[in-house]
Each structure stands twice: as structure tokens, then as C-alpha cells.
C-alpha positions in Angstrom: 36.2 11.2 -36.1 38.7 12.4 -39.3 39.6 16.2 -39.3 37.8 18.0 -42.2 40.2 18.5 -44.5 41.7 14.6 -44.4 37.8 13.5 -44.9 37.8 15.3 -48.1 41.5 13.8 -48.8 40.3 10.6 -48.2 37.1 10.6 -50.7 36.9 10.6 -54.0 34.3 12.6 -56.0 32.5 10.9 -59.4 29.9 12.8 -60.3 27.0 12.6 -57.9 28.6 9.8 -56.2 31.2 9.7 -53.2 34.0 7.1 -53.4 35.4 6.3 -49.7 39.3 4.9 -49.8 39.1 2.6 -48.0 42.0 0.9 -46.2 42.2 -2.9 -47.4 44.4 -6.3 -47.1 46.9 -4.2 -49.7 47.5 -1.8 -46.4 48.5 -4.4 -44.1 52.6 -4.5 -44.4 52.6 -0.6 -43.4 50.1 -1.0 -40.9 51.8 -3.7 -39.5 55.2 -1.3 -39.3 52.9 1.7 -37.9 51.8 -0.7 -35.3 55.4 -1.7 -34.8 56.7 1.9 -34.7 53.8 2.6 -31.6 54.8 -0.6 -29.5 58.7 0.5 -29.8 57.5 3.7 -27.6 55.2 2.3 -25.4 56.0 4.8 -22.3 58.1 8.1 -23.9 56.1 10.8 -24.3 53.4 11.2 -27.3 54.9 14.1 -28.8 58.3 11.6 -30.0 55.6 9.3 -31.4 54.1 12.0 -33.4 57.2 13.0 -34.5 58.5 9.5 -35.9 55.5 8.9 -37.7 55.8 12.3 -40.0 58.9 10.4 -41.0 59.0 7.2 -43.9 58.5 4.1 -42.1 60.6 1.9 -44.5 57.3 0.5 -46.1 55.3 2.0 -48.7 52.6 3.9 -47.9 49.9 5.5 -49.7 50.6 9.4 -47.9 46.6 10.3 -47.5 45.5 6.5 -46.3 48.9 6.6 -43.8 47.8 9.8 -42.9 43.8 8.8 -41.6 45.4 5.3 -39.9 48.1 7.8 -37.9 45.9 9.9 -36.8 43.4 7.0 -35.5 46.2 5.0 -33.4 47.4 8.9 -31.7 43.7 8.5 -30.4 43.3 5.1 -29.0 46.9 5.0 -27.9 47.3 7.5 -25.3 47.4 7.1 -21.3 45.3 10.0 -18.8 47.1 10.5 -16.5 47.7 8.9 -13.2 48.6 10.9 -10.9 47.9 11.4 -6.6 46.3 14.8 -7.2 44.3 15.1 -10.5 46.2 17.7 -12.9 43.4 21.0 -12.8 43.1 21.0 -8.9 46.9 21.0 -8.2 47.0 23.7 -10.4 44.3 25.5 -8.7 44.8 24.6 -5.1 49.0 25.7 -6.0 47.9 29.1 -7.5 45.5 30.2 -5.7 48.4 29.5 -2.5 51.2 31.3 -4.0 49.0 34.5 -4.9 47.9 34.3 -1.2 51.1 34.5 0.7 54.6 35.8 -0.2 56.5 32.3 -0.3 59.1 30.8 -2.0 57.7 27.9 -5.2 59.0 25.1 -2.5 57.2 26.2 0.7 54.0 26.3 -1.4 54.3 22.9 -2.5 55.2 22.4 0.9 52.4 23.7 2.4 49.5 22.5 -0.3 50.8 19.0 -0.1 51.1 18.9 3.6 47.2 20.1 3.4 46.6 17.1 0.9 48.4 14.7 2.5 50.0 13.5 -0.5 54.6 14.4 -1.3 55.3 17.3 -2.3 57.2 15.4 -5.7 53.9 14.0 -6.2 52.1 17.0 -6.2 55.2 18.6 -8.3 54.6 15.8 -11.1 50.9 16.3 -11.1 51.0 20.2 -12.0 51.2 19.6 -15.6 50.6 15.9 -16.3 47.5 16.8 -18.3 48.9 18.5 -20.9 49.5 17.3 -24.4 53.7 17.5 -23.8 53.4 15.1 -21.0 51.0 12.8 -22.3 52.5 9.5 -22.4 52.1 6.6 -25.4 50.3 3.5 -24.0 50.4 0.1 -24.7 48.0 -1.0 -27.2 45.2 -3.7 -26.8 47.2 -7.4 -27.5 44.4 -8.5 -30.1 45.2 -5.6 -32.8 46.0 -6.2 -35.6 46.8 -4.5 -39.0 43.6 -5.6 -40.3 41.4 -4.2 -37.5 43.3 -1.1 -37.1 42.7 -0.2 -40.8 38.9 -1.4 -40.2 38.7 1.2 -37.5 40.4 3.5 -39.9 37.6 2.9 -42.3 34.8 3.3 -39.8 36.7 6.8 -38.6 36.5 7.8 -42.6 32.4 6.7 -42.5 31.9 8.5 -39.5 33.7 11.6 -40.6 31.1 11.6 -43.6 27.7 10.7 -42.1 28.7 14.0 -39.6 27.6 15.8 -43.2 24.7 13.7 -44.4 21.2 15.1 -44.5 19.4 12.0 -45.2 20.6 8.7 -44.7 18.3 5.2 -45.7 19.3 1.9 -44.5 17.7 -1.4 -45.9 18.8 -4.3 -44.2 17.6 -8.2 -44.1 17.9 -10.6 -41.8 18.6 -9.6 -37.8 17.1 -6.2 -39.2 14.5 -6.3 -35.7 18.0 -5.5 -33.3 19.1 -2.5 -36.3 15.6 -0.9 -35.6 16.1 -1.6 -32.0 19.4 -0.4 -31.4 18.4 2.4 -33.9 16.0 3.1 -31.2 17.4 3.3 -28.2 20.3 5.8 -29.8 17.3 8.2 -30.4 17.3 8.6 -33.7 15.3 10.4 -35.9 13.9 7.0 -37.7 11.2 6.3 -39.9 10.6 2.1 -40.4 8.7 1.0 -43.4 9.4 -2.3 -45.4 11.8 -2.0 -48.1 10.1 -1.9 -52.1 12.0 -5.5 -52.9 14.3 -7.6 -51.8 18.8 -7.5 -52.3 20.0 -9.5 -55.6 20.0 -12.9 -54.8 23.7 -12.8 -55.6 24.4 -9.8 -53.4 22.5 -11.6 -51.0 23.9 -15.7 -51.3 27.8 -13.3 -51.1 27.0 -12.8 -47.3 25.8 -15.7 -46.4 27.0 -19.6 -46.5 26.5 -22.0 -49.2 25.5 -24.3 -46.7 22.0 -25.5 -45.1 22.0 -22.7 -41.7 22.7 -20.5 -45.5 20.0 -21.8 -46.6 18.1 -20.7 -43.3 19.3 -17.4 -43.0 18.6 -16.4 -46.9 14.8 -18.0 -46.4 14.9 -15.8 -43.3 17.2 -12.4 -44.5 14.0 -12.0 -47.7 11.2 -12.2 -44.6 13.0 -10.1 -42.2 13.5 -7.0 -43.9 13.2 -3.0 -43.2 13.7 0.2 -44.5 14.8 3.2 -41.9 15.2 6.3 -43.5 16.9 8.8 -41.2 17.7 12.3 -40.9 21.2 13.4 -40.8 22.5 15.7 -38.1 23.2 18.3 -41.5 19.5 18.3 -41.2 19.6 19.4 -37.7 20.2 22.5 -36.0 21.6 21.6 -32.8 23.2 18.8 -30.9 24.3 18.1 -34.7 27.8 16.3 -33.0 26.7 13.9 -30.7 23.8 12.8 -33.4 26.1 12.3 -36.0 28.6 9.8 -33.4 25.0 7.6 -32.9 24.4 7.8 -36.4 27.9 6.4 -37.6 27.4 3.9 -34.2 24.7 2.2 -36.4 26.8 1.1 -39.7 28.3 -1.9 -38.1 25.4 -3.1 -36.0 23.9 -3.3 -39.6 26.9 -4.6 -41.0 26.0 -7.3 -38.7 23.1 -8.7 -40.8 22.7 -10.9 -43.1 22.8 -8.0 -46.3 22.4 -4.2 -45.8 22.6 -0.9 -48.1 22.9 2.4 -46.3 22.5 5.4 -49.0 23.7 9.2 -47.2 23.4 12.4 -49.1 25.9 14.4 -47.8 27.0 17.8 -48.2 30.7 17.4 -48.9 32.9 20.3 -50.5 31.8 24.3 -50.7 28.0 24.9 -51.0 25.3 22.7 -49.0 25.6 20.6 -52.8 24.4 17.0 -51.4 26.7 13.8 -53.1 25.5 10.2 -52.7 28.0 8.1 -50.8 26.9 4.4 -50.6 28.0 1.9 -48.2 27.4 -1.9 -48.2 27.5 -5.6 -47.5 31.3 -6.5 -48.2 33.2 -3.0 -47.9 36.0 -3.8 -44.5 33.8 -1.7 -41.8 33.8 -4.3 -39.5 36.3 -6.9 -38.3 35.6 -9.6 -35.3 32.0 -10.7 -33.6 29.2 -8.3 -34.4 28.7 -6.2 -31.9 26.6 -7.4 -28.3 23.2 -6.3 -27.9 23.1 -3.4 -25.7 20.6 -3.0 -23.0 19.5 0.2 -22.2 18.9 1.7 -18.9 16.0 4.5 -19.8 13.8 1.4 -20.4 15.3 -1.1 -17.5 14.8 2.0 -15.1 11.6 2.7 -16.6 10.3 -1.4 -16.1 11.8 -1.5 -12.5 9.9 1.8 -11.6 7.1 1.2 -13.5 6.6 -1.4 -11.4 7.0 -1.0 -8.4 4.7 2.0 -8.6 2.2 0.4 -10.3 2.0 -3.5 -9.3 -1.0 -4.2 -11.0 0.0 -3.1 -14.5 2.1 -5.9 -16.7 5.2 -4.5 -18.2 5.9 -6.3 -22.2 8.4 -5.2 -23.4 8.9 -5.0 -27.7 5.3 -5.8 -28.9 4.8 -6.4 -32.4 5.1 -3.2 -34.9 1.9 -1.6 -35.9 1.3 -0.1 -39.2 0.3 2.9 -40.2 -0.1 4.7 -43.9 2.9 2.2 -45.4 5.3 2.4 -42.3 6.0 -0.1 -39.3 5.3 1.7 -35.7 7.7 0.2 -33.0 6.4 0.2 -29.6 9.1 -0.2 -26.5 6.6 -1.3 -24.2 3.0 -2.4 -24.2 0.9 -1.8 -20.8 -1.8 -4.2 -19.8 -4.1 -4.2 -16.6 -3.5 -8.0 -14.8 -7.0 -7.8 -14.1 -8.9 -6.7 -17.0 -6.8 -7.5 -20.0 -8.5 -5.0 -22.5 -7.2 -2.5 -21.0 -3.8 -1.9 -23.3 -1.6 0.6 -23.7 1.4 1.2 -26.3 4.2 3.3 -24.9 7.3 4.1 -27.5 10.1 6.6 -26.3 11.9 9.1 -28.9 14.8 10.2 -28.5 16.3 13.0 -30.9 13.2 14.6 -32.0 11.7 18.0 -33.9 8.1 19.5 -33.8 7.9 18.2 -37.6 9.1 14.4 -37.2 6.7 14.3 -34.1 3.6 15.3 -35.9 4.1 13.2 -38.8 4.2 10.5 -36.3 1.4 11.9 -35.1 -1.0 11.8 -37.5 0.4 8.4 -39.1 -1.0 7.4 -35.4 -4.6 8.4 -35.4 -4.4 6.9 -39.1 -3.7 3.8 -37.7 -6.5 4.5 -34.9 -4.0 3.9 -32.5 -5.9 5.6 -29.1 -3.6 4.1 -27.2 -0.3 5.1 -28.0 2.0 7.3 -25.3 5.4 9.0 -26.9 8.1 9.6 -24.3 10.3 12.6 -25.4 13.8 12.8 -24.0 13.8 17.3 -23.3 17.4 17.4 -24.1 17.3 15.9 -27.3 15.1 18.5 -28.6 16.6 19.8 -32.0 14.6 22.9 -32.8 11.8 25.2 -30.8 8.8 24.7 -32.9 5.4 24.2 -29.8 4.4 20.7 -30.0 0.6 19.9 -31.1 -1.3 20.1 -27.6 -3.8 17.3 -28.2 -1.0 14.8 -28.4 -0.4 11.7 -25.4 3.2 13.1 -25.2 5.2 12.3 -21.4 8.1 14.3 -21.5 11.5 13.5 -19.5 15.1 14.0 -18.8 17.1 11.2 -17.8 14.2 9.2 -16.3 10.3 8.3 -17.3 8.4 9.0 -14.3 5.7 6.5 -13.8 3.0 9.0 -12.3 3.1 10.6 -15.5 2.1 7.5 -17.6 -0.5 6.5 -15.1 -2.0 9.8 -15.3 -2.8 9.1 -18.8 -3.5 5.4 -18.5 -5.3 5.4 -15.0 -6.4 9.1 -14.4 -7.7 7.7 -11.2 -4.9 5.4 -10.0 -3.9 6.7 -6.7 -7.9 6.5 -5.1 
């Protein structure tokens, strides 16, 4: 993400709208010059490269866009210290040893190095290796091109804007189920429904090929559409920075759909006035291959633990979504008893949450007569302090969902 002041300079306000100043193909000449300068300084102190990049490049570069690109490049192009002893540990040991005996600096170095079994010179070089003036410029990935650097800068700009979002709405067609699944893996506070319409045929066609495969994709996209209404970090009381990073990582996933539109109400500038940010397919925010699917360790561990603890129950992943008051509920698992298939339970894992969000979800569950739905909520991702409804079928967890807690609900006599 960008510093707040730089983010404000990179976004133009037009009435109630926010217009990001994206880097595009016109910026590639000076972006290539920027990458060449970085390559010249590999292995040298980071501060030397920073000083060089404060000077003109020799190729015209818009001042604000250049600052954005330099900030992104600075974050990705430095190496962590590779030392025989971690720098903090080295300082702690040496300073304690120096305070405990009246000895010369060299004597303290030799004593501590001997105790650690490393040469004194390596211990001394590790002493301040993590401080800014000692950090070195690292080589960038070979595949990083000027266009990819521009995309990374645009993503950092959008992430900084979304960090100030109160509400976000995404409408997506084509591969939308994968988008919903990723949003749920991130634990975002999200309400899923079917979109009220479909994108303009011109917009959709522009993002698809004109081949038969494109026609088939368009047919699928018209059917496979979802609308995600998400709480933004600005609407929460705590965990806002972590939540903001998670929300920003959703943008490349949405861009992998056949067509998407994202509207975000962002608190931009003084006060709490909300301005609208619009992101859609075709914006220069994703490059190269689409993001690959990500397996959830929490889900994989629950499947393994539950099958071992309750072998008489089958765990089915990603059951069909359920309609409830105009919204869609996406359970993560369906638990089915092997000998009695009529005993079926749905289980949904909730990440970030507020009490109001859970109350609304439980009300929709009740209206859909889903009396066999269990919500598993992460205690570490609570975003307020209100009490939960006492009648809810809720399992609290920290890092791991205990199968015993789930079985206590679906089969109270499971230990007999």
C-alpha cells in the first residue's frame, strides 16, 4: 500500500467520484529506465539507490506516478540480512555481556562469538545488519517487466483506496463461484446475492474472444453471476489493517472473471464524506496469468480431523448454495451420516465478523428454515464487542475447528 499522502496525490476527485491515475503503456519507457537503474545498484546499500532515484531519470516521468512506482519498487527490491546470528539476538547478547563485565569491546566480541561458535568478524557484521543504512538492494525477479511494475503500482494504489472503504459492492460474471470461495477463505464480511441484471453486451463482449469459445464463455457468464456486498475496513472498529489487505487481494481475483464491476464508497480527504471509486474489467490492474486457486489450511485440517474423529460421517466440500431472503448462503461443507443419509448438516466457516452481521445472517437462515446449519466463527477476527444471540448454533474456534464441538451439536451422543 501507499502512504496516505501519496495515495491522495494519485487520485483525482471529480464531483462524487474518485478517478485513480493509473500507470499504463505510455509510462513503460520511464518504467524501463527505473528498472535499469535498480539493476545497476544490486548489492549496493539501499540508501544509495534511493538517493539516485530522487534525481532525474533521463526520460520524462510524471512526478506523482514516478513516486508511486519508486515506492513499490523500493518495497520489493531489497534483501533481508543473511547473517550467522540474527541481528537482534547479536545485539542482545553483546550488550548484556558488555554490561556485565568491565572488558574491552574486542574482548566482549571474542567471548560471545566463542560461546556461539561463530567467528568474531561474522558476529560483528551481524550486529547492525538489519538497520536501514545496512540494507542492500536485491535483484528483482527476472520476469518483472515495465508493464508488470505498472500493474503492481496500480494494485498498490487501489489497495490504499480500499483501505478507506466503508462499503464495497462487486458484480461478477464467469468464474464467479471461485471469486465467492476466495472471499470466504479471506474471511471477509460478505453478503452474496444474484446481480439484478447482467453487464452490457458491449462490455461483456469486449472482455471475451469472438471465437466459439468466447460465445460459450458469454453464455456461461450470463448464468454464472453473483453480487458481493462487503463491509469495508472503514466500517469496522478493529482489525482494519489486516482486513484492508484481505479486501485489496480480492481485486485481482475479480479481474480473473469474464467481467466484473467493483464500486467502493471511500472516505477520501478530510472528514468522513464518502466518494465513489469504480473499478471494472479492462482497467490496468492485473497482468500475466490469473491467480491460482488457494487451498485453505483451516478447511483441510478440519476435514482430516473430523474424518478421523467421526468416521461414520462423510464430509462433502462446497455443497450447492441456498437461497435465503434474496441472498445466497454458501456453506463450506455438508456433513452426511453414512448409515442414515437423512441426517445431513451444513457447516459454514465465518472469518471476520461483527455481532450485527451474524444476527442478520442467522435471521436469513431462520427464514430459509435451515435448522441444520452450523456457523464456525473465528474468535480472533471479531470486529466489535457486542454479545451474540444465545440460541444460535455457533462453534467458536482459534486456528483450528475442533470436530468434538461440531459433533456435540449434530450428534450429542457420539461418544457412546
